Rosetta silent file (secondary structure, phi, psi, omega in degrees, C-alpha in Angstrom):
SEQUENCE: XXXXXXXXXXXXXXXXXXXXXXXXXXXXXXXXXXXXXXXXXXXXXXXXXXXXXXXXXXXXXXXXXXXXXXXXXXXXXXXXXXXXXXXXXXXXXXXXXXXXXXXXXXXXXXXXXXXXXXXXXXXXXXXXXXXXXXXXXXXXXXXXXXXXXXXXXXXXXXXXXXXXXXXXXXXXXXXXXXXXXXXXXX
SCORE:     score description
SCORE:     0.000 S_00000001
   1 L     0.000  133.503  176.610   53.372   99.546  -16.194 S_00000001
   2 L   -90.557  136.250 -177.308   50.789  101.956  -14.936 S_00000001
   3 H   -62.969  -29.368  179.578   50.908  102.707  -11.232 S_00000001
   4 H   -60.140  -29.872  179.729   47.104  102.467  -11.027 S_00000001
   5 H   -73.027   -8.470  177.565   47.317   98.754  -11.712 S_00000001
   6 H   -73.733  -28.934 -172.911   49.253   98.349   -8.476 S_00000001
   7 L   -74.728   73.111  175.201   46.159   99.089   -6.384 S_00000001
   8 L  -131.148  155.715  178.458   44.907   95.555   -5.881 S_00000001
   9 H   -57.700  -45.780 -176.867   44.359   93.514   -2.754 S_00000001
  10 H   -63.348  -38.307  178.773   46.856   90.893   -3.905 S_00000001
  11 H   -67.626  -37.302  177.718   49.599   93.470   -4.556 S_00000001
  12 H   -68.658  -33.968  175.548   49.135   95.000   -1.117 S_00000001
  13 H   -65.290  -42.901  177.598   49.362   91.551    0.461 S_00000001
  14 H   -63.674  -40.764  177.624   52.625   90.960   -1.429 S_00000001
  15 H   -62.352  -41.226  175.921   53.895   94.378   -0.317 S_00000001
  16 H   -57.600  -44.407  179.744   53.021   93.454    3.280 S_00000001
  17 H   -64.099  -38.782  177.223   55.074   90.250    2.897 S_00000001
  18 H   -62.482  -41.889 -179.830   57.978   92.265    1.520 S_00000001
  19 H   -71.025  -21.854  176.150   57.822   94.606    4.526 S_00000001
  20 H   -62.117  -21.791 -179.502   57.793   91.599    6.893 S_00000001
  21 H   -63.633  -25.169 -179.053   61.442   91.162    5.989 S_00000001
  22 H   -67.504  -57.081  178.715   62.310   94.190    8.170 S_00000001
  23 H   -64.846  -32.845  178.826   61.178   92.801   11.550 S_00000001
  24 H   -61.396  -43.591  179.818   62.403   89.329   10.567 S_00000001
  25 H   -56.192  -47.828 -177.087   65.875   90.745    9.900 S_00000001
  26 H   -74.250  -34.657  178.573   66.088   92.316   13.354 S_00000001
  27 H   -67.353  -30.652  178.847   64.506   89.392   15.205 S_00000001
  28 H   -61.519  -31.276  177.739   67.085   87.012   13.752 S_00000001
  29 H   -62.920  -32.182 -177.661   69.761   88.913   15.695 S_00000001
  30 L   -93.169    5.252 -174.746   68.069   88.003   18.983 S_00000001
  31 L   -57.299  -35.126 -178.642   67.487   84.384   18.105 S_00000001
  32 L   -83.983  -13.296 -178.075   70.279   83.143   20.388 S_00000001
  33 L   -80.728  -36.510 -173.216   69.199   85.365   23.279 S_00000001
  34 L  -154.619  143.800  174.458   65.722   83.995   23.808 S_00000001
  35 H   -65.125  -24.124  178.061   63.361   81.300   22.581 S_00000001
  36 H   -57.284  -41.788  178.822   60.778   84.086   22.419 S_00000001
  37 H   -61.498  -42.560  179.415   62.568   85.486   19.354 S_00000001
  38 H   -62.866  -41.884  179.875   62.441   82.093   17.677 S_00000001
  39 H   -63.334  -45.876  179.369   58.714   81.775   18.407 S_00000001
  40 H   -63.388  -40.679  178.112   57.947   85.234   17.013 S_00000001
  41 H   -60.932  -45.085  178.972   60.045   84.472   13.930 S_00000001
  42 H   -61.450  -42.063  177.988   58.158   81.239   13.280 S_00000001
  43 H   -61.520  -46.092  179.161   54.835   83.080   13.625 S_00000001
  44 H   -62.929  -36.843  178.873   55.986   85.784   11.188 S_00000001
  45 H   -69.255  -35.844  174.911   57.154   83.150    8.712 S_00000001
  46 H   -67.188  -38.639  176.199   53.776   81.396    8.862 S_00000001
  47 H   -61.566  -44.020  178.001   52.102   84.768    8.288 S_00000001
  48 H   -60.905  -42.618  179.987   54.394   85.304    5.280 S_00000001
  49 H   -61.246  -48.932 -179.162   53.551   81.821    3.990 S_00000001
  50 H   -68.560  -29.920  176.319   49.803   82.357    4.259 S_00000001
  51 H   -68.412  -32.149  177.118   50.104   85.825    2.717 S_00000001
  52 H   -65.846  -41.305  176.585   51.816   84.206   -0.274 S_00000001
  53 H   -66.573  -43.721 -176.594   48.865   81.849   -0.677 S_00000001
  54 H   -64.591  -41.592 -177.254   46.372   84.687   -0.126 S_00000001
  55 H   -64.862  -38.323  176.419   47.844   87.065   -2.696 S_00000001
  56 H   -66.426  -40.820  179.049   47.646   84.408   -5.404 S_00000001
  57 H   -60.605  -49.888 -178.393   44.118   83.473   -4.388 S_00000001
  58 H   -66.987  -36.378  178.771   42.866   87.073   -4.493 S_00000001
  59 H   -61.418  -41.912  179.930   44.663   87.820   -7.761 S_00000001
  60 H   -76.603  -43.228 -176.412   42.877   84.899   -9.444 S_00000001
  61 H   -62.036  -42.572 -177.610   39.527   85.264   -7.666 S_00000001
  62 L  -100.134   13.616  179.945   39.149   88.969   -8.500 S_00000001
  63 L    50.644   49.965 -177.667   40.950   88.721  -11.845 S_00000001
  64 L  -113.686   30.606  177.208   43.630   91.111  -10.589 S_00000001
  65 L   -70.997  124.021 -175.442   46.676   89.449  -12.087 S_00000001
  66 L  -134.720  163.495  175.545   48.978   92.312  -13.012 S_00000001
  67 H   -62.520  -37.325  176.302   52.521   92.928  -14.175 S_00000001
  68 H   -60.058  -44.433 -179.757   53.148   94.572  -10.787 S_00000001
  69 H   -63.450  -36.574  178.602   51.947   91.434   -9.052 S_00000001
  70 H   -68.018  -20.249  177.722   54.217   89.268  -11.202 S_00000001
  71 H   -92.022  -53.036 -170.743   57.106   91.390   -9.949 S_00000001
  72 H   -71.636  -32.371  179.771   56.290   92.090   -6.306 S_00000001
  73 H   -62.785  -57.552  178.789   55.099   88.572   -5.382 S_00000001
  74 H   -68.329  -29.001  177.014   58.323   86.736   -6.287 S_00000001
  75 H   -62.875  -43.682  178.685   60.385   89.755   -5.176 S_00000001
  76 H   -60.859  -43.122  177.757   58.832   89.561   -1.711 S_00000001
  77 H   -61.074  -48.290 -176.177   59.625   85.833   -1.582 S_00000001
  78 H   -65.603  -43.791 -179.702   63.192   86.342   -2.740 S_00000001
  79 H   -62.370  -46.719 -179.412   63.937   89.268   -0.419 S_00000001
  80 H   -61.735  -47.259 -179.074   62.536   87.452    2.589 S_00000001
  81 H   -64.178  -46.520 -177.246   64.376   84.214    1.800 S_00000001
  82 H   -65.100  -42.112  178.333   67.686   85.924    0.991 S_00000001
  83 H   -59.589  -45.207 -179.024   67.575   88.104    4.120 S_00000001
  84 H   -66.917  -45.528 -178.310   66.919   85.067    6.291 S_00000001
  85 H   -64.344  -40.736  177.522   69.501   82.872    4.577 S_00000001
  86 H   -62.102  -46.837  179.727   72.164   85.612    4.791 S_00000001
  87 H   -63.266  -44.191  179.284   71.440   86.148    8.494 S_00000001
  88 H   -63.393  -35.159  176.661   71.417   82.420    9.246 S_00000001
  89 H   -65.727  -47.362 -179.963   74.716   82.095    7.387 S_00000001
  90 H   -64.044  -28.625  177.753   76.265   84.970    9.364 S_00000001
  91 L   -88.908    5.320 -179.314   75.018   83.363   12.580 S_00000001
  92 L    58.664   36.885  179.885   76.553   80.014   11.483 S_00000001
  93 L   -94.317  -17.331 -179.703   73.127   78.347   11.571 S_00000001
  94 L  -130.231  156.390  177.925   73.285   76.891    8.052 S_00000001
  95 L   -65.506  149.196  179.162   76.064   75.253    6.025 S_00000001
  96 H   -55.550  -46.360 -177.738   78.142   77.528    3.782 S_00000001
  97 H   -60.965  -34.245  179.048   77.231   75.578    0.654 S_00000001
  98 H   -65.009  -45.199  176.884   73.510   76.007    1.400 S_00000001
  99 H   -53.279  -51.530 -176.115   73.935   79.773    1.638 S_00000001
 100 H   -66.061  -39.214  179.463   75.678   79.918   -1.730 S_00000001
 101 H   -62.537  -47.227 -176.516   73.193   77.642   -3.491 S_00000001
 102 H   -68.960  -44.475 -178.952   70.150   79.624   -2.332 S_00000001
 103 H   -66.383  -45.447  179.857   71.651   83.063   -2.952 S_00000001
 104 H   -65.234  -35.607  175.390   73.040   82.136   -6.366 S_00000001
 105 H   -56.616  -49.165 -177.949   69.707   80.556   -7.320 S_00000001
 106 H   -68.092  -36.011  177.148   67.928   83.807   -6.598 S_00000001
 107 H   -64.666  -44.829 -179.861   70.582   85.905   -8.363 S_00000001
 108 H   -63.085  -46.163 -178.747   70.376   83.714  -11.485 S_00000001
 109 H   -67.727  -40.194  178.885   66.572   83.761  -11.563 S_00000001
 110 H   -63.859  -46.241  179.276   66.423   87.511  -10.853 S_00000001
 111 H   -64.201  -43.624  176.625   68.988   88.290  -13.564 S_00000001
 112 H   -61.889  -37.541  178.046   67.235   85.966  -15.989 S_00000001
 113 H   -62.626  -39.613  177.352   63.941   87.645  -15.138 S_00000001
 114 H   -64.471  -44.813  178.932   65.334   91.046  -16.066 S_00000001
 115 H   -59.741  -48.338 -179.336   66.641   89.654  -19.372 S_00000001
 116 H   -62.796  -41.882  179.874   63.308   87.983  -20.183 S_00000001
 117 H   -61.621  -42.112  178.644   61.363   91.120  -19.244 S_00000001
 118 H   -67.284  -38.197 -177.999   63.479   93.267  -21.549 S_00000001
 119 H   -70.663  -41.460 -174.072   63.194   90.740  -24.363 S_00000001
 120 H   -99.853  -20.179 -175.307   59.423   90.176  -24.057 S_00000001
 121 L    77.952   12.770  176.572   58.216   93.403  -22.478 S_00000001
 122 L  -150.028  166.392 -176.099   56.486   91.388  -19.765 S_00000001
 123 L   -93.749  135.957  174.889   57.375   89.392  -16.687 S_00000001
 124 L   -78.636  114.133 -176.587   57.628   85.609  -16.738 S_00000001
 125 L   -70.388  157.870  176.624   55.391   84.547  -13.829 S_00000001
 126 L   -69.000  159.643 -179.668   56.461   81.997  -11.278 S_00000001
 127 L  -128.472 -172.189 -175.540   55.194   78.472  -11.719 S_00000001
 128 H   -59.243  -43.461 -178.633   54.559   75.362   -9.656 S_00000001
 129 H   -62.016  -44.319  178.204   58.222   74.290   -9.511 S_00000001
 130 H   -62.650  -42.383 -179.212   59.280   77.722   -8.238 S_00000001
 131 H   -67.018  -41.451  178.044   56.531   77.813   -5.642 S_00000001
 132 H   -65.101  -38.925  178.346   57.324   74.307   -4.348 S_00000001
 133 H   -61.171  -49.618 -179.396   61.013   75.250   -4.181 S_00000001
 134 H   -62.800  -39.399  178.583   60.325   78.393   -2.150 S_00000001
 135 H   -63.862  -40.071  179.546   57.968   76.460    0.135 S_00000001
 136 H   -68.223  -41.135  175.930   60.620   73.779    0.737 S_00000001
 137 H   -61.821  -43.523  179.975   63.280   76.397    1.443 S_00000001
 138 H   -61.724  -42.133  178.208   60.859   78.119    3.833 S_00000001
 139 H   -63.923  -40.137  177.234   60.173   74.853    5.676 S_00000001
 140 H   -63.447  -43.546  178.349   63.897   74.221    6.009 S_00000001
 141 H   -59.035  -42.211  178.991   64.387   77.758    7.338 S_00000001
 142 H   -63.641  -37.842  176.976   61.629   77.158    9.902 S_00000001
 143 H   -62.561  -44.071 -179.872   63.347   73.934   11.003 S_00000001
 144 H   -64.064  -48.394 -179.148   66.620   75.819   11.461 S_00000001
 145 H   -63.651  -31.329  178.278   64.976   78.698   13.344 S_00000001
 146 L   -73.593   -3.388  176.402   63.152   76.160   15.514 S_00000001
 147 L    68.720   34.112  175.992   66.590   74.944   16.605 S_00000001
 148 L   -75.524  138.916 -178.009   66.042   71.391   15.344 S_00000001
 149 L   -62.473  136.440  176.183   69.241   69.337   15.364 S_00000001
 150 L   -59.772  -18.820  178.726   70.981   68.955   11.982 S_00000001
 151 L   -83.723  -10.662  179.345   71.117   65.213   12.644 S_00000001
 152 L   -68.421  139.138 -174.426   67.306   64.982   12.792 S_00000001
 153 H   -57.774  -38.936 -178.247   65.889   63.236    9.709 S_00000001
 154 H   -67.151  -37.129  175.549   63.457   66.047    8.825 S_00000001
 155 H   -58.043  -49.808 -177.955   66.278   68.581    8.859 S_00000001
 156 H   -63.524  -43.552 -179.936   68.247   66.404    6.437 S_00000001
 157 H   -61.165  -48.349 -178.558   65.264   65.730    4.152 S_00000001
 158 H   -69.061  -35.147  176.729   64.358   69.418    3.863 S_00000001
 159 H   -59.234  -54.888 -175.619   67.983   70.464    3.442 S_00000001
 160 H   -73.942  -33.406  176.369   68.596   68.141    0.491 S_00000001
 161 H   -63.819  -42.462 -179.424   65.114   68.534   -1.004 S_00000001
 162 H   -68.823  -32.289  176.562   65.507   72.320   -1.056 S_00000001
 163 H   -67.864  -48.822  179.673   68.947   72.015   -2.661 S_00000001
 164 H   -60.845  -45.075  179.443   67.701   69.642   -5.378 S_00000001
 165 H   -66.336  -30.354  177.351   64.635   71.805   -6.002 S_00000001
 166 H   -63.081  -45.746  176.931   66.817   74.925   -6.183 S_00000001
 167 H   -65.033  -43.190 -179.659   68.774   73.445   -9.074 S_00000001
 168 H   -62.229  -38.832 -178.073   65.574   72.123  -10.682 S_00000001
 169 H   -68.702  -35.908  176.899   63.884   75.533  -10.429 S_00000001
 170 H   -65.896  -45.617  178.671   66.789   77.300  -12.159 S_00000001
 171 H   -62.634  -45.598  179.067   66.768   74.742  -14.973 S_00000001
 172 H   -59.790  -45.145 -179.712   62.969   74.922  -15.215 S_00000001
 173 H   -62.842  -43.702  179.227   63.006   78.738  -15.325 S_00000001
 174 H   -61.903  -43.820  178.957   65.691   78.723  -18.023 S_00000001
 175 H   -65.014  -42.685  177.827   63.779   76.224  -20.163 S_00000001
 176 H   -62.066  -44.898 -179.605   60.513   78.155  -19.784 S_00000001
 177 H   -62.336  -44.283  179.815   62.219   81.423  -20.677 S_00000001
 178 H   -59.883  -47.178 -178.803   63.916   79.840  -23.686 S_00000001
 179 H   -63.108  -42.553 -178.132   60.649   78.370  -24.997 S_00000001
 180 H   -69.398  -41.973  178.617   58.716   81.618  -24.555 S_00000001
 181 H   -64.951  -42.979  179.273   61.424   83.777  -26.143 S_00000001
 182 H   -62.194  -40.883  178.470   61.769   81.319  -29.000 S_00000001
 183 H   -66.324  -34.644  178.647   57.982   81.321  -29.571 S_00000001
 184 H   -69.415  -33.177 -178.110   57.967   85.139  -29.609 S_00000001
 185 H   -71.146  -33.932 -178.396   60.728   85.255  -32.223 S_00000001
 186 L   -67.004    0.000    0.000   58.817   82.965  -34.634 S_00000001
């Protein structure tokens, strides 16, 4: 990868989203102290969400899809999600099993991504299933940060939807990787 190909609007938006993980990490510590922290966190998460939409839009609109973008976009998503899920787990805000499912999902996909990249010499881009999964996880995280009761129906729906989609996204990623590697070998 040439460093010059990094200089695109979409890559800088993804980098911005990756850097958002720093203030989010520290704000999560104050979540129990003040509702203000929760409000700021929700605002930052919406900014992260819209930046994820924007980087994809600009990459396609200006034909700036790059190998760097295929790395930094999902990396920013994964870092942000994992940091939040780890913090929420440490603060006892989410169930233990949820923590392990989300973290292991990202470890499996990240490790698989490295394997696929070495095998193909390029990065397997995220797809619709992965994006819907991350969006569902993000919505669940926002519900938790908003201090919505675990007995509330929306909490339950997003919890189980994000778990089911996490398993589906790992299976989907594995099948896509297998098909692409197999096609390259032929």
